[in-house]
N, C-alpha and C positions, 0 to 999 in steps of 0.2 A: 725919322728919329726915334730912338727907343724911348718908351715911356719910363720914367723913373718912379712912378707911383705904383705901390703894391696893389692898389685897388683898381688899376686898369685891367681890362679883360684879357683873356688868352684867346687867340684866334685859332680855329681848327677848321681844316677843309678837306674835302674829298671830291671825286668826280660825281658822287651821288650820295646815297644814304649809308654806304658801307662804313664810313668813318664814324658813324654813331657808335660802333662797337668800341672804338678808341675813346670817344667822348665819354661813354659810361665808365670806362676804366679811369679816366681822368677825374670824373666826378667822384668816384669811390675813393681815389687817392687824395684828392684836393677838394674837399666838400665846401670850402669857403670861397673858392675862386669863381669869378664871373667868366662865362664861356660864350664866345660867339662862334657859331657853326655855319659854314657855307657849303651847301650841296650844289656843285656845278652841274645840275641835272640837265640843263639844256645841251651840254656837250659830253655827256657820258655815253659809253664807258671809255675811260682813258686807256684801258688795257688793250683796246683794239685800234687805237689811233697811232699815228707816226710820232716819233719823238719831238719833232719841231712843233707840231700842233699841241702836244701835251705841255711843252715848255711855255708856249704862248699863253695857254689857259692858266697855268700855275702862276705865271708872272702877273696876269690880270687879277686873279683872286687874291694872291698874297699881297699885292700892292694895295688893293681895297682894304684888306684887314689891317695893314700897317697904317693906312690913312684913318682908320677908326681908333688910332692910338693904342693898339694892342701892345702889351708888354712882352709877349712871346707868341710864336707861331708854331703850330703842330701840323705837319703834312700827314694827314691820317689816310694815306693811300700809298701802298707799296709801289705801284707803277710810277706815280708822281715823284716819290722819293728817289727811286733809282734813276729816273730820267732827269729830274730838274733841280734837285736839292743844291747841287754845287752852284748852279746859276743863281738861284735865289739867295744863297748865302753871300755871293759876290755882289749882288745888286741891293739887298735890303739891309738896313742897319737895325736888325732886330734878332734876338735869339731864335733859332729855328731848330726844332726837333723833328727828325724824320722817322720812318719806320722801314724795316726790312724783314724779309722772311726769317723766321726763327730757326735757321739752319744750325747755328752753333749749339743752342741747348738741345735740339733734336738729336744731333750727333752724339751728345753725351748720354742721352736717354735710351737710345736704341739697344736692344739685346740681340736682334738678328743681324745687325750691321747693315740693314737696308732702310732708308728713309725716303718717303714719298713727299714731294712738295707740290701742293695744289696752288696754282697761281694763274694770273692772266697771261695771255700770249706774250705781251710786251715785257712783263716782268721776267718770265722764263727765259727770254732771249736777251735780257739786258746784261751789259758788262758788269753791273753791280752784283747780280746774282752769280754770274760766272766767277767773280772774285770771291764771294762767300763760299762757293763750292770748292775753290782751290784752297782757301784758308782752313775750312772746317770739315771738308769732306774727304780728306786724304785717307782716313781709316774706315770709311763707310761707303756704301754704294748709294749715291743720290739719284733719285728718279724724279726728274722735273716734268710735271704734268700740266700742260695748259688746259684751261677749263672754259672754253668759249660758251657763252650763253648763260653761265651761272650767275654772273652779276645781274643780268636782266631779270632773273628769277627773284632775286632779293629786292631789286628796285620795284618789282610788282607785288611785293609782300607775299610771293608764292614760296613760302618757306617749307611746307610739308605737304606738297601736292604730288600726285602720281608722276607728273612730268618732271618735277624737281628731283624726285627719288631716282627715276630712271636715268636722268642726266648724270646724277652723282655716281650711280653704279658704273656708267661707261668710263668715268674718270678714275674711280677708286679700284674697281676690280682688277685691272692690270697691275696695279701697285701691290695689291694683296697677293696676287698670283706670283709676283716676283719676290715675295717674302718680306715686304715692308711691315714692320710692327710699330712704326712711328709716322704720323702724318703731320706735315706743317701746313697751316692755313696761311698761305702767302698772299692773301688779299683781304682787306678789312671788311669786305662784304661777307666773307665766308663764315665768320663766327655766328652769324644769324642762322646758319643751317648746321651748326655744330652738333646739335642734338640729333638731327637726322643722320649726319655722318657717323656719329658714335653708335647709333642704332644699327647702321648698316655694317659697320666694321667689328662691333663687339668691344667689350671692355678690355680685351687682351691687347688692343691697339691703342697707343697713346696719341692723343690729338693735341697739338701745340699751337697756340696763338700768342702774338706779342703785345697785345694791348696793355696789359699790366706793366710790362717792362718799359713801354713808351711813357706811361704815366709816371713811373718812378724816375726815369731820366729827366722828364720835364720838371718834377719836383726838385731834383738835384740842381738843375740849371737855374731855377728860380731862387733857390737858397744861395747859390754862388753869387748871384747878382743882387741879393737882398731884396728880391721882388715878390717873395711869397707872403701872403697875408698871415700875420701872426695868429697863432692858435688862440691866444687869450682874447682876441677881438673878433673871433670868427663867428660869422652868421652864415646861414645857408646861402650859397652862391646862386646866381641866376643863369639860366641858359637862354640865349636868343638865337633863333634859327632863321637862316636866309636860304633862298634858292634862286638859281638863274633860270629855272624851268617853270612850267605851269603850276601855279600854287595849289589848286585843288587836289590833284593827284599826289603831288609831293607831300603836302601837308598831311594827307591821310596816311601815307606810308611812313613818314617820320613819326607821326603820333603812334602808329601801331608798333613800330620798332622801339620807340623810346618808352612805351608803356603807359603813356597818358596823352591826352589831347594837348597839342601845342599849336601856337600861332606861328606861321611862317611868312616872312616878308620877301617880297619879290625884288630881285636885283636886276633891273632892266638893262643897265648900261655897263655891266661888268663882263 
């Protein structure tokens, strides 16, 4: 059942720590809101799993967050959104905001007419991305580039190492050689290596990520339902972090990516 209290928390989840890039955008947009974040680290990466497995995990995590009386849910994972958002909306009585690769804005930004999309294998091959390509890619050349192994680099907090740089080059160089002047970060893990990507491609190439757009959409949905905390009573919101994986490693990585030390609670039965 949907919470009718504006002071209830917003639930946010991803297969691992990548969704923290969306969480920080939500925090910037909605500083008074309380946020619950679940990293399904025991079962990551979603992007290399089959759709049935991804859907089962999304149902388990989303159900847990609804049971915590969350007033809204954000799927901070492109793969989970394209695979499972319809199922979750049919099952759960809670507002759900998903995320999708920012192909539409990228198509309007490109000057060369060539847009590269960096994403997981599952996202690249999903019907959702194919639909986005049909809707917004008619007048541009869209190059969909799967990036196996990149999520694991971020999960290990290997953001600017020789291995990560070499891996990124193997994904990006073919796009640049094909004339791409705009790159879409189609996985929420990838913004954590955005600075490295920008360094590799130079400032003539535009790099697009959708975190801020997701935060704005969440704010609109909360306003529509009168669930946003009023600004005149706003105090700083709290973040609470959970993981289905081993706490030590996950806590260290979440703390590093979030920018300060945080406690992480272990979800054993989710």
